[in-house]
C-alpha positions as CSV (number, residue, x, y, z in Angstrom):
1,M,33.0,-7.2,18.0
2,D,32.7,-5.8,21.7
3,A,30.0,-4.2,23.9
4,D,31.4,-0.7,22.7
5,E,31.3,-1.7,19.6
6,L,27.8,-2.7,19.6
7,R,26.5,0.4,20.7
8,R,27.8,2.9,18.9
9,W,26.8,0.7,15.8
10,C,23.2,0.4,16.9
11,L,22.8,4.2,18.1
12,A,24.0,4.8,14.0
13,Q,20.6,3.7,13.2
14,P,19.1,7.3,12.4
15,G,16.8,7.4,15.4
16,A,18.3,5.4,17.1
17,V,17.9,5.7,20.8
18,E,19.5,4.0,24.3
19,A,16.9,3.1,27.1
20,F,16.6,0.5,30.0
21,P,13.1,-0.1,30.8
22,F,14.3,-3.8,32.3
23,G,16.7,-2.5,34.7
24,P,19.7,-0.5,34.4
25,Q,21.8,-3.9,33.0
26,Q,19.8,-4.3,29.8
27,S,20.8,-1.8,26.8
28,V,17.1,-1.3,25.7
29,F,18.0,-0.1,21.7
30,K,15.0,1.8,20.2
31,V,13.6,3.8,17.3
32,G,10.1,5.5,17.0
33,G,9.3,4.3,20.1
34,R,9.8,0.2,19.3
35,I,12.5,-2.2,20.0
36,F,15.0,-3.7,17.5
37,A,18.1,-4.9,19.7
38,I,17.9,-5.7,23.5
39,T,21.3,-6.6,25.1
40,A,24.1,-6.9,28.8
41,L,26.4,-5.3,27.1
42,D,28.2,-5.9,30.7
43,R,28.0,-9.9,30.1
44,T,30.1,-12.8,28.7
45,P,29.8,-13.6,25.8
46,L,28.2,-10.3,24.9
47,E,24.8,-11.2,23.3
48,V,22.6,-9.1,21.4
49,S,19.3,-10.1,20.7
50,L,17.5,-8.5,17.4
51,K,14.2,-8.7,15.2
52,A,14.3,-10.8,11.8
53,E,11.8,-11.7,8.7
54,P,10.8,-15.1,10.3
55,E,12.1,-17.3,7.5
56,L,15.1,-16.0,7.8
57,A,16.1,-16.0,11.3
58,L,15.2,-19.4,11.2
59,H,18.1,-19.8,8.0
60,L,20.5,-17.9,10.3
61,R,19.5,-20.8,13.5
62,A,20.1,-23.3,11.0
63,S,23.5,-21.9,9.8
64,Y,25.8,-20.6,12.9
65,A,25.8,-22.1,15.5
66,A,25.8,-18.6,17.7
67,I,22.5,-17.7,16.5
68,R,19.6,-18.9,18.1
69,P,15.8,-18.3,18.7
70,G,14.9,-15.1,21.0
71,Y,15.9,-15.5,24.7
72,H,12.6,-14.6,26.1
73,L,11.0,-13.1,23.0
74,N,8.6,-14.3,20.4
75,K,10.7,-17.4,18.3
76,R,8.9,-16.7,15.4
77,H,10.1,-13.5,14.8
78,W,13.6,-12.0,17.2
79,N,17.6,-13.7,17.5
80,T,19.9,-14.5,20.3
81,V,22.8,-14.0,18.6
82,T,26.0,-14.6,21.3
83,L,29.3,-12.0,20.4
84,D,31.8,-15.3,21.0
85,E,35.2,-14.0,19.5
86,G,35.2,-14.8,15.1
87,T,32.5,-16.9,15.6
88,L,30.6,-14.6,13.7
89,S,32.6,-11.6,11.3
90,D,31.7,-8.1,13.0
91,Q,30.2,-7.2,8.5
92,L,28.0,-9.9,9.2
93,I,27.0,-9.2,13.1
94,R,26.3,-4.9,11.8
95,D,23.6,-6.7,8.2
96,L,22.5,-8.9,11.3
97,V,22.2,-4.8,13.3
98,E,20.4,-2.9,10.0
99,D,18.2,-5.9,9.3
100,S,16.1,-5.6,12.7
101,Y,16.5,-1.8,12.5
102,D,15.0,-1.6,8.8
103,L,12.2,-4.4,9.9
104,V,10.7,-1.8,12.7
105,V,11.2,1.0,10.5
106,S,8.8,-0.5,7.8
107,A,6.4,-1.2,10.1
108,L,6.3,2.2,11.9
109,P,3.9,4.9,10.5
110,K,4.8,6.6,7.2
111,R,5.1,9.9,8.9
112,T,7.9,8.3,11.0
113,R,9.3,7.1,8.0
114,T,9.6,9.7,6.6
115,E,11.5,11.4,9.2
116,L,14.0,9.1,9.5
117,G,14.6,9.5,5.5
118,A,13.3,6.0,4.9
119,A,10.8,5.5,1.1
120,P,6.9,4.5,2.3
121,G,7.5,0.9,3.5
122,E,11.4,0.9,4.1
123,G,13.7,1.4,6.5
124,A,15.3,4.5,7.1
125,R,17.8,5.5,4.1
126,R,22.1,4.5,4.8
127,G,24.3,7.4,4.2
């Protein structure tokens, strides 16, 4: 997955927006005003920081060398994923983005979740 694909996938999530609160080099993807992905799209190798349930975050780090504790983030809840050629499948990366998005959506107010098409306590529905 390259930078353009990553950006498109993040923005394909219902209600997702891109912002630059940390400067023009850092793309921050949010839903409902909360961050679900952070990346420097022009950096090589491409990396993205994503939220994860704490137990899953640990499991992913133990399973994949390209996944490590979140850089400058709460390491209990965030992983930084290196998207170098062929180390992680595009499907896994898409799943990790969706999981991060769903985790953030599940913590949003009920009204916001409803507007995004999510059931109470769940992430947004996929079409």
